[in-house]
Structure formats: structure tokens, C-alpha cells
Backbone as a ProteinNet text record, in pm:
[ID]
protein_1_A
[PRIMARY]
MIVMDEKETDKKAALIEFFKADKFVELAGIKIEEITNEYAVCTAEITPAHLNANGCVQGGMLYTLADFTFAVLENYLHATTVTQCGHINYLRPAFTDKLIATARETERAGHTCLCEVRVTDASGKVCCICNFSGFIKEK
[TERTIARY]
98.6	-27.8	65.9	48.6	80.6	46.1	126.9	86.7	150.4	38.1	108.2	45.7	90.6	91.3	33	-66.2	-189.3	-111.6	-16.6	102.8	14.1	97.3	127.5	-7.5	-121.7	-253.8	-351.2	-343	-361.7	-321.9	-255.5	-77.7	-232.6	-212.1	-323.5	-465.3	-512.9	-663.4	-639.2	-535.9	-478.4	-499.9	-407.6	-401.1	-538.7	-573.3	-703.3	-796.2	-804.6	-900	-891.8	-762.4	-672.7	-736.7	-682.4	-736.2	-857.9	-970.4	-1137.8	-1124.9	-1050.5	-1085.1	-1054.5	-961.7	-916.5	-1074.1	-1092.7	-1225	-1274.2	-1069.8	-1137.1	-1071.2	-964.4	-1005.3	-1143.4	-1132.2	-1283.2	-1375.5	-1427.5	-1479.1	-1387.2	-1270	-1199.8	-1250.2	-1277.8	-1305.8	-1215.2	-1071.5	-943	-973	-900.2	-950	-787.8	-763.3	-641	-641.6	-560.5	-630.6	-498.7	-346.2	-206.7	-236.7	-83.3	6.2	74.8	199.2	309.7	446.9	543.3	669.9	788.3	725.6	810.8	697.2	551.5	509.7	308	327.2	149.5	48.5	-57.2	-68.6	-287.9	-371.3	-380.2	-517.3	-653.5	-696.1	-781.2	-835.6	-971.8	-1008	-1193.8	-1279.5	-1316.3	-1293.4	-1298.8	-1384.4	-1486.2	-1588.1	-1621.8	-1689.7	-1750.7	-1727.3	-1648.4	-1624.4	-1493.6	-1370.9	-1233.8	-1191.2	-1284.2	-1244	-1233.3	-1059.8	-1086.2	-1126.7	-1149.8	-1220.7	-1202.7	-1039.7	-999.5	-1045.2	-1158.3	-1174.9	-1124	-1004	-920.1	-889.7	-820.9	-874.5	-776.2	-820.8	-737.8	-629.5	-494.5	-325.8	-384.9	-485.7	-491.9	-510.5	-591.9	-691.9	-519.8	-505.9	-389.7	-273	-206.9	-140	-174.1	-269.4	-448.5	-360.9	-403.8	-436.6	-217	-164.1	-15	43.3	29.8	53.8	-3.2	-140	-176.5	-158.8	-111.3	-85.2	62.2	183	253.8	310.5	202.8	76.5	89.6	10.4	-22.8	85.5	187.4	334.5	414.4	412	489.1	472.1	320.5	274.6	281.5	269.6	274.5	377.6	508.7	658.3	730.4	685.9	757.5	643.8	691.2	639	479.1	452.2	407.6	461.6	428.7	475.7	432.4	494.4	435.8	504	501.3	449.8	590.1	743	780	762.8	772.1	836.3	805.6	636.1	663.6	708.2	675.2	725.5	749.9	575.5	551.2	545.1	601.6	638.9	455.5	430.9	318.4	359	287.9	363.9	231.9	188.4	130.4	-84.6	-130.8	-308.9	-369.1	-426.2	-564.6	-718.8	-702.8	-800.8	-840.8	-933.5	-947.5	-1125.1	-1129.7	-1217.5	-1130.7	-1051.9	-980	-777.9	-788.5	-588.9	-589.3	-447.2	-415.2	-266.2	-187.4	-128.3	-5	97.3	196.5	321.9	311.6	477.3	569.3	625.9	795.8	885.3	926.3	1059.7	1133.8	1175.5	1300.3	1511.4	1478.4	1535.5	1547.7	1552.2	1572.8	1716.5	1659.2	1764.7	1745.1	1755.6	1713.1	1632.1	1493.4	1342.4	1301.8	1394.5	1375.8	1350.5	1217.2	1174.6	1206	1268.2	1225.1	1131	1041.8	1015.8	908.3	866.9	870.4	716.8	614.9	499.2	442.7	440	393.1	214.2	159.3	29.8	-47.7	-132.2	-122.3	-234.8	-241.7	-467.5	-489.9	-632.8	-690	-568.3	-485.9	-475	-276.2	-284.6	-123.5	-37.6	-139.6	7.7	71.4	142.9	162.2	215.8	85.4	43.7	81.4	122.3	273.2	364.5	440.4	562.2	586.4	584.3	566.7	710.7	798.6	890.5	780	860.4	782.2	920.2	955.5	1041	890.3	931.8	913.3	936	891.8	993.6	900.7	946.2	995.5	899.2	841.5	765.5	837.7	942.2	988.6	864.8	736.5	667.7	771.8
-130.9	-13.2	130.6	211.5	353.4	460.9	518.6	634.9	762	840.1	995.8	1100.3	1152.9	1271.9	1336.2	1376.4	1503.1	1616.1	1683.5	1796.9	1696.3	1576.8	1494.4	1535.7	1419.8	1410.2	1559.5	1680.1	1838.8	1840.4	1772.6	1810.7	1754	1609.9	1554.2	1596.5	1601.8	1640.3	1817.6	1876.8	1989.3	2040.7	1887.9	1859.8	1876.2	1775.1	1715.4	1802.2	1888.9	1993	2082.2	2152.3	2209.9	2143.2	2000.9	1959.3	1905.5	1980.1	1936.4	1987.7	2165.9	2259.5	2231.9	2142.5	2032.4	2013.3	2106.3	2055.8	1968	1988.7	1833	1744.6	1687.6	1574	1543.7	1644.2	1562.1	1499.1	1612.2	1562.9	1394.7	1414.2	1237.6	1175.9	1144.3	1090.8	1025.7	1081	1083.9	1051.1	977.6	991.5	988.2	1077.9	1031.9	984.1	832.3	718.6	665.5	771.8	721.4	822.4	910	967.1	961.8	972	937.1	1008	1038.1	1003	950.8	874.7	794.2	736.9	829.7	778.8	875.7	857.6	946.5	756.7	773.5	661	763.5	768.9	855.5	736.9	728	620.6	681	621.6	626	541.5	559.6	391.8	520.6	394.6	449.4	392.5	472.4	500.4	490.7	425.4	502.9	550.9	720.2	916.3	902.6	792.6	786.1	711.2	666.4	535.6	606	577.1	696.8	541.3	608.3	470.2	364.2	347.5	204.7	97.9	189.9	105.3	115.6	157.8	122.4	326.9	244.9	455.5	538	650.1	784.9	810.8	806.2	842.8	916.5	1048.8	1213.7	1162.9	1019.6	1006.6	962.5	874.4	818.2	953.4	1020.1	1166.7	1196.6	1274.7	1373.8	1256.3	1150.7	1064.1	1051.3	1073.1	1025.6	1207	1317.3	1429.4	1487.1	1442	1455.4	1413.4	1333.2	1176.9	1243.8	1288.8	1378.6	1471.9	1635.8	1667.3	1602.2	1509.3	1539.3	1477.7	1388.8	1394.3	1486.6	1566.7	1697.6	1777.7	1803.3	1913.9	1844.3	1723.2	1696.1	1730.6	1701.4	1704.1	1789.2	1956.2	2013.8	2127.6	2242.1	2387.2	2392.3	2451.8	2507.1	2458.3	2326.4	2244.3	2214.4	2309.6	2251.5	2209.6	2159.4	2113	2165.1	2094	2184.6	2053.8	1971.1	1911.1	1779	1695.8	1562.6	1482.5	1370	1308.9	1132.6	1146	1018.2	868.2	741.4	628.5	531.9	553.5	435.5	238.6	206.3	39.6	-99.7	-35.4	-80.2	-2.9	-59.4	-12.1	-72.8	21.7	-8.6	-45.3	-111.1	-211.1	-249.3	-141.5	-232.6	-128.4	-152	-84.1	31.4	62.1	127.7	122.8	225.4	273.2	333	297.1	285.6	374.8	497	595.3	576.6	592.8	559.8	585.4	749.5	880.2	857	836.7	851	990	997.3	1131.5	997.2	1093.3	1034.7	1137.8	1245.1	1329.7	1475.9	1535.3	1689.8	1706.3	1877.1	1989.5	2155	2198.5	2344.2	2345.2	2405.2	2393.5	2339.3	2239.1	2141.3	1957.8	1908.4	1821.9	1690.9	1538.9	1487.6	1383	1286.3	1185.2	1072.1	981.3	918.5	788.6	825.2	784.1	676.4	526	390.3	431.1	366.6	370	241.4	124.1	-23.2	36.2	-85.7	-147	-148.1	-242.2	-333.5	-462.6	-591.1	-641.1	-609.6	-457.8	-448.7	-404.3	-477.2	-437.2	-286.5	-238.9	-100.3	-61.8	22.5	68.1	213.5	282.4	408.2	408.7	435.3	546.6	715.1	758.8	932.8	956.8	1076.2	1059.8	1232.5	1342.7	1449	1562.4	1662.2	1745.5	1933.4	1917	2002	2150.7	2244	2390.1	2413.5	2405.1	2437.2	2579.7	2659.3	2738.8	2744.2	2802.9	2834.9	2939.6	2919.5	3022.1	3182.8
86.5	1.6	16.3	-90.6	-23.5	37.5	76.2	199.3	139.5	130.1	124.9	181.4	198.9	282.7	291.2	319.4	312.9	195.6	173.7	108.1	-54.9	-58	-187.5	-200.2	-135.9	-136.2	-263.2	-153.9	-218.3	-300.2	-334.8	-491.3	-619.5	-561.8	-721.3	-739.4	-649	-644.6	-714.3	-623.9	-741.5	-930.1	-919.2	-1010.8	-1107	-1104	-1159.5	-1157	-1024.3	-1022.8	-1196.7	-1183.5	-1298.1	-1413.3	-1483.4	-1590.5	-1656.9	-1580.5	-1577.6	-1634.8	-1702.3	-1778.5	-1898.4	-1924.3	-2068.2	-2181.7	-2203	-2240.7	-2381.5	-2445.4	-2552.1	-2496.4	-2407.9	-2359.4	-2301.9	-2186.6	-2214.7	-2310.3	-2371.8	-2476.6	-2572.2	-2557.9	-2635.1	-2458.1	-2417.4	-2328.1	-2200.8	-2159	-2142.2	-1988.7	-1942.4	-1759.7	-1683.8	-1589	-1488.8	-1411.2	-1438.8	-1309.8	-1229.3	-1244	-1108.3	-1132.1	-1036.4	-1077.2	-952.7	-993.3	-916.7	-955.5	-871.7	-848.8	-1032	-1038.1	-1166.9	-1270	-1356.6	-1419.4	-1355.9	-1470.6	-1484.9	-1565.3	-1560.6	-1634	-1697	-1749.9	-1843.9	-1962.5	-1996	-1986.4	-2098.7	-2200.6	-2263	-2316.5	-2344.1	-2350.7	-2540.5	-2625	-2698.1	-2821.4	-2848.7	-2931.5	-3077	-3120	-3255.9	-3323.2	-3248.4	-3291.5	-3298.4	-3270.7	-3209.6	-3308.8	-3407.4	-3502.1	-3656.7	-3681.9	-3861.2	-4031.7	-4123.8	-4187.6	-4201.4	-4160.1	-4142.3	-4078.2	-3938.1	-3856	-3705.5	-3737.5	-3629.6	-3555.4	-3406.4	-3339.5	-3445.8	-3412.8	-3558.2	-3469.3	-3577.2	-3495.3	-3391.1	-3394.8	-3373.4	-3202.5	-3155.2	-3071.3	-2954.6	-3073.1	-2955.1	-2948	-3018.5	-3038.6	-2878.1	-2961.5	-2819.9	-2649.2	-2689.9	-2510.8	-2475	-2522.2	-2485.4	-2466.4	-2530.7	-2502.9	-2328.1	-2394.2	-2256.7	-2086.2	-2147.2	-1985.3	-1952.9	-2130.6	-2043	-1997.2	-1987.9	-1910	-1814.9	-1797.4	-1643	-1566.1	-1558.9	-1512.2	-1498.6	-1590.2	-1589	-1508.4	-1512.7	-1410.1	-1277.6	-1173.7	-1116.1	-1023.8	-1116.5	-1128.7	-1102.7	-1211.5	-1191.8	-1174.3	-1128.1	-1166.3	-1343.4	-1374	-1520.9	-1639.1	-1720.6	-1805.9	-1925.4	-2039.2	-2166.3	-2289	-2393.1	-2488.8	-2544	-2573.8	-2672.8	-2770	-2779.6	-2929.9	-2876.3	-2955.9	-3002.2	-3122.8	-3025.9	-3139.6	-3121.7	-3240.8	-3224.2	-3338.6	-3235.7	-3351.6	-3371.1	-3511.6	-3453.3	-3476.4	-3394	-3363.2	-3454.1	-3439.1	-3466.2	-3487	-3555.3	-3546.8	-3392.9	-3344.9	-3276	-3255.5	-3285.3	-3331.3	-3133.2	-3121	-2898.5	-2827.4	-2746.7	-2700.5	-2597.7	-2577.6	-2429.4	-2508.9	-2446.6	-2479.6	-2351.6	-2313.3	-2185.3	-2189.3	-2110.1	-2164.5	-2039.1	-2064.3	-1925.6	-1910.9	-1906.1	-1951.3	-1828.1	-1810	-1744.5	-1795.1	-1695.5	-1718.8	-1745.4	-1866.9	-1840.2	-1854.2	-1875.8	-1785.6	-1790	-1712.8	-1681.3	-1670.6	-1754.7	-1737.4	-1782.8	-1648.2	-1659.1	-1664.7	-1770.4	-1818.3	-1955	-1898.9	-1998.6	-1920.1	-1984.6	-1940.5	-2039.2	-2056.8	-2151.6	-2128.5	-2122	-2138	-2230.8	-2167.7	-2328.6	-2243.7	-2376.4	-2355.9	-2418.1	-2348	-2413.3	-2398.3	-2531.8	-2537.3	-2555.3	-2535.5	-2523.1	-2574	-2614.2	-2620.1	-2534.3	-2471.9	-2414	-2343.2	-2457.5	-2465.4	-2372	-2382.7	-2318.9	-2441.2	-2549.2	-2673.6	-2738.2	-2769.9	-2772.3	-2892.8	-2893.7	-3020.4	-3045.1	-3023.6	-3050.2	-2820.5	-2961.6	-2836.4	-2933	-2786	-2785.9	-2763.2	-2709.2	-2758.5	-2666.4	-2629.1	-2602.5	-2517.5	-2491	-2520.1	-2427.3	-2303.2	-2252	-2160.4	-2169.4	-2115.4	-2011.2	-1854.6	-1740	-1770.3	-1690	-1630.7	-1532.5	-1445.2	-1290.8	-1223.6	-1123.8	-1073.8	-993.3
[MASK]
+++++++++++++++++++++++++++++++++++++++++++++++++++++++++++++++++++++++++++++++++++++++++++++++++++++++++++++++++++++++++++++++++++++++++++

């Protein structure tokens, strides 16, 4: 069992409340599942609105989920952080009813952070791997 102090619990609650203002993420059906100092996990329940003409999850949905999961982790770890650059490698099409994204920070130097996000389908197969750099705004 993970025991969190009150300050950490308050920080998570404030971050979840902050991201409720992201209406695009809300419309996409993305939810924050877990936030720790090591990783963040977000999920999306897939509906017919998320599918492309081939019947698989549209690439923009995969990228949106990955970018948001990056934002959740980095804004938990640091002051306000925004994406500077994002790169996605699509590995296989996603024919699934749920996507799971897991973000892990790989480096931080000064105002820059680097993060890898893996998006998997409901069976655990990796659909894409994304690498993001972020700019950390000091308060």
C-alpha cells in the first residue's frame, strides 16, 4: 500500500481539478488514472467517434492521449510545464475498446524535461511510443 502525505494528496487533487478545464480531453473521453513521482497513467474508452475510415483508432486520438499523459506527469513533477516538441512512432493499429497511456520522465536539465509515453491497447500491445520535450516555467 502506498501512503501519501496530505501535501501530496492535495497536490494530486489540485492537478486533477486543473485539468478538468481541458474540454478537448473531456470530449475525447480521457481520464487520469494514476499519478506518482515515477509515472502517470491515463486511459480512454474508445467509441465509434474515435475510429478512422479503416476502423481503427485515429492517430490523432493516440497522440492526444499521449500528449495529455505527458502533461499530467510533468505538471505533477514540476511547475507549469508545456510541450515543446512531440514525436510519435506508430507501431500497430489500435483495434480496441480502451487505450492506456503510461508516461515516464527520462531526463531533466534546467527548464527542459524529456518524457517517454507508451500507449497500449486493452490487451497490453504497444500501439505507439511517443517522446516529448517540455518547457518548465518556474513560478
